[in-house]
C-alpha positions in Angstrom: -2.8 7.3 -5.4 -5.2 7.2 -2.5 -4.5 6.0 1.0 -7.4 4.2 2.8 -7.1 5.2 6.5 -9.4 4.2 9.3 -12.2 1.7 9.4 -13.0 -0.8 12.1 -14.2 0.1 15.6 -12.9 2.1 18.5 -12.8 1.1 22.2 -16.5 2.0 22.6 -17.4 -0.2 19.7 -18.3 2.8 17.6 -17.5 2.6 13.9 -14.4 4.5 12.7 -15.1 6.1 9.3 -12.8 5.3 6.4 -11.0 8.3 4.9 -9.6 8.3 1.4 -6.6 10.6 1.3 -4.9 11.4 -2.0 -1.1 11.5 -2.0 1.7 11.8 -4.5 3.8 8.6 -5.0 6.3 6.9 -7.2 5.3 3.4 -8.3 8.0 1.0 -9.8 7.1 -2.4 -11.2 9.0 -5.2 -9.5 7.5 -8.5 -10.8 4.6 -10.3 -12.3 3.8 -14.0 -11.8 1.2 -15.9 -13.8 0.1 -19.4 -12.9 -2.6 -21.7 -14.3 -4.5 -23.9 -11.9 -7.2 -26.3 -13.1 -8.5 -24.1 -15.9 -8.1 -20.8 -14.0 -5.5 -18.1 -14.7 -4.0 -16.4 -11.7 -1.8 -13.3 -11.8 0.1 -11.6 -9.0 1.7 -8.2 -9.8 4.1 -6.5 -7.3 5.2 -2.9 -7.3 7.5 -0.8 -5.1 5.7 2.2 -3.7 7.8 5.3 -2.6 6.0 8.1 -0.7 7.0 11.0 1.5 3.7 11.0 3.5 4.2 9.4 7.0 0.5 8.3 7.0 1.6 5.3 4.8 2.5 3.6 8.1 -1.1 3.6 9.1 -2.6 1.8 6.1 -2.7 -1.7 4.6 -4.4 -0.9 1.3 -4.1 1.8 -1.3 -6.0 2.7 -4.4 -4.1 3.2 -7.6 -5.6 3.5 -11.1 -9.0 2.4 -9.8 -7.6 -0.9 -8.4 -7.2 -1.7 -4.7 -3.7 -2.9 -3.8 -2.5 -4.7 -0.6 0.6 -3.5 1.1 3.1 -6.3 1.8 4.5 -5.7 5.3 5.2 -2.3 6.9 6.5 0.8 5.2 10.3 1.2 5.7 11.4 4.7 6.5 14.6 5.9 4.8 16.7 8.6 6.5 19.4 10.7 4.8 22.3 12.0 6.9 22.2 12.0 10.7 18.6 13.4 11.0 15.8 11.5 12.6 13.1 12.6 10.2 12.5 10.1 7.4 13.2 11.4 3.9 10.8 8.9 2.3 9.1 5.5 2.9 9.1 2.4 0.7 6.8 -0.5 0.8 5.8 -3.3 -1.6 2.3 -3.5 -2.9 0.6 -6.3 -4.8 -2.5 -7.0 -6.8 -3.8 -10.5 -7.3 -6.4 -11.5 -9.8 -8.0 -14.7 -11.1 
């Protein structure tokens, strides 16, 4: 899995380079929805993404298996015990086609 971090422009209107950062992740399928509209097939597939890298909070897209996925909302940190350090993060990611 690859996180796409950066892009856009800074306060001086200079371009911020995009960085592709490889990470380890667990991907679990959640749902698949298929609709047909006026002769066109549309598919939306949703997965649960579980990572330990805190940089997941900085991104909106990830690359997995040569496809670019959109993150749905913000990554939710999970803490174990009374510590303040997150154990892992979970976020939904989706891929639409059609």
